[in-house]
Steps between C-alpha positions, in 0.01 A plus 500: 500500500765576238714225359770370734866594445728204444748488792875446439722231650655636820188701598299440808127529444183412688311181409232271623754214500343150527585323824557164331614388154174304462294814546446646154328812637611811675600465866320655799781748592637781284880475557831621349641271246830518312468482122757253365387475142235615250378289212272628219334250273184500289397844637526380863761619745607267786720614787732266705463618861700407809301488820546774754418483869549717806507194727821365655722758319767442769551143362624490148519156338647376174364699202370787719597860546359795691399851388417781744270803465828707487583311175159521324151635558389209717272513804710234687838327474440224248677169427482373141515128440638378164392147586136610477435655159192485277416625151195734530304655219530871480138572595333735744375201702867426590678836468259774611355603833223759508528529124867593501840332458752543786873526424736512794803559281792340329779313675822703544839355410551404868166309501575343160819356661283350774261364237790346300637328810148364594447381143837322492411323828205334332653443156339787318668758282 
């Protein structure tokens, strides 16, 4: 597999997101995650990812917002939770499925407004 492309903040990409903060290994489900930040240090790239789920998208809590397949290339309507974010190393074990990265797209200005509101709800910038 070729080297992974570094995602940009505001992009939605696929990742093997850990289920818990204690789990320092890829999760069991490849899911959409929202890239919040990217940090490069000592030749390593880490990506701050907000958890995405297609469950209970009709209930939006503090720090959450919903994106539909009409907005981005998603299989299902997805809720992103800014209260559940983890730094993940930019490695194939986290960011590739079948040897390829998956990018659903970049948030539009309308979705960036939803993101800003959700971030403000939980004290993030």
